[in-house]
C-alpha positions in Angstrom: 14.6 -4.0 -20.8 12.1 -5.3 -18.3 8.8 -3.4 -18.0 6.9 -3.2 -14.7 3.4 -2.0 -14.2 2.7 -0.5 -10.8 -1.0 -0.1 -9.8 -2.5 3.2 -9.2 -3.7 4.4 -5.8 -6.6 2.2 -4.5 -9.7 3.5 -2.8 -9.5 1.0 0.1 -7.0 -0.7 2.3 -5.3 -3.7 0.7 -5.4 -5.6 4.0 -8.7 -4.9 5.8 -10.6 -3.6 2.7 -12.0 -0.6 4.5 -12.7 2.3 2.1 -10.7 5.4 2.6 -12.7 8.5 3.4 -12.2 11.8 1.5 -8.8 13.3 2.6 -8.1 10.4 4.9 -4.4 9.8 5.5 -3.1 6.4 4.6 0.2 4.8 3.6 1.4 3.5 0.2 4.2 1.0 -0.1 6.3 -0.1 -3.0 7.5 -3.7 -2.3 8.9 -6.8 -4.0 6.5 -9.7 -4.1 8.0 -12.8 -5.7 10.7 -10.6 -7.4 8.0 -8.4 -8.9 7.2 -4.9 -7.8 3.8 -4.2 -6.3 2.0 -1.3 -4.6 -0.1 -1.6 -1.5 -2.3 1.1 0.0 -2.9 0.5 3.7 -4.8 2.2 6.4 -2.7 3.4 9.3 -3.7 0.5 11.5 -2.8 -2.2 8.9 0.5 -0.3 8.2 1.4 -0.3 11.9 0.8 -4.1 12.1 3.0 -4.6 9.0 5.7 -2.4 10.3 5.7 -4.5 13.5 6.6 -7.5 11.3 3.2 -9.1 11.7 2.1 -9.1 8.0 5.0 -9.0 5.5 5.5 -12.8 4.9 7.8 -13.2 1.8 7.6 -9.6 0.8 10.4 -6.9 0.9 9.3 -3.4 1.5 11.3 -1.0 -0.6 9.8 2.4 0.1 6.7 3.8 1.7 5.1 7.2 1.8 2.2 8.9 3.5 -0.6 10.3 1.3 -4.3 11.3 1.4 -7.2 9.8 -0.5 -9.0 12.1 -2.9 -11.9 10.8 -5.0 -11.7 11.5 -8.7 -14.1 14.2 -9.6 
């Protein structure tokens, strides 16, 4: 059986690298990149650009969900 490791939620956008503020809404994606699963956490602006087909070269989006950032306490 194949084992995949999916990254935990990031504290910043994977595209523009802006840090998420406490309780800020952002989107998380599960995608295939070179036949391996990967997770991306994107700010709403970068997600909108990706959804418009501007930024997903060679990647297949499988699933996305809206979430909020909460710093670990």
